N, C-alpha and C positions, 0 to 999 in steps of 0.2 A: 251243559246242564243249566236248567232255568231255575233261578232263585225266586222265592215267593216275593210278590210285591208288598210294599208297605203303603198304608194310607196315613198320611201326615195331616193332622187337623190343627188349625190355628184358630183360636176362638176367644171371644170376649163376651161373657154372659151379660144379659140385660137384667140387672137386679131389680128393675122396676116391674118386671114381668116374671117374678119368681114362680108363680103357679104354672105358667106355660113352660118355663125352663125345667122345673121339677117333673112335670108330666112327660116332657120329651125325654129327659134323662132316665126316667123310670121305664120307658118303653123301648127306646132305641137299642140298648144292649142286647136284648133277646133277638131282635131282628138281625142285628149284626152277627151274632153267634150262629144264627140259622144259615148264614152265607159263609161261614168259616172264619169270620173275623175274630182275632185273638188280641186283646190289649197287650201291648208290649211295655209301654211306659206312658206316664202322664206327668208333665212338668208345669209348675207355676213359672211364668216368665218373670225373671228378676229384673232384667235390664236389657235395653236395646243399645247396640253399639252405634247405630246410625240414628238419624233424626226422624225415622219413620214411625208410624203408629205401632204401639206396643200391645200385642194381644195379651190376654190374661193367662191363657193356657195353651200348651202345645202337647198334643197327644200323638202316639205312634201305635198303629195297629198292623198286624200281619194278616195276610189273606193267602189262601191256597194258590190263587192265580188271578190274573187281571180281570177275567170274566166275572169272578165272584164279587169283585168290588162293584162293577157295573150292575150286576144283578141286585145287589143291596140297594143301590139308589133307585133302581127301577121297580123294586118290590112294591106292590100295592099297599101293603101294611106300612112301609116306610113313607110312601107318598102321602098317606094320611097324616103323618107326623110333621110334614114340612111346614104347615102354618104354625104349629107350636114351636118348631125350631126357629122359624123366622122371627117370631115374637120373643122367644126366650134368649136370643143372642143379639147383641148389638152388631157383631160381625162374626162370621164363620167362613173359613176357606178350607178346601180339601185339596190335597196333592197326592197323586199316585206316583210312587217312586220305586225304582228298581235298583238293586245293588249293581254297582258298576263292576264289571268283571275285568 
């Protein structure tokens, strides 16, 4: 039995580019839903245990399958948002994770 993958997102908004950030955040969810993405949880990062950089937000999304995650990032509508994303976040990282059986 294959479990659905999760997309983990580690991000720090760039508050100096709030317009780009808001524009990205207002458009990306609809494109994500189109590919079956469902928000599971969003967390403010309170503290890091190590000395590494601390992201502001950690989000978890569920997808029907691995292909749907890749289709999201390859979607031409999403590709148009990448410049907004890159200006709206100081850093953003994506991780595709599968439940360990």
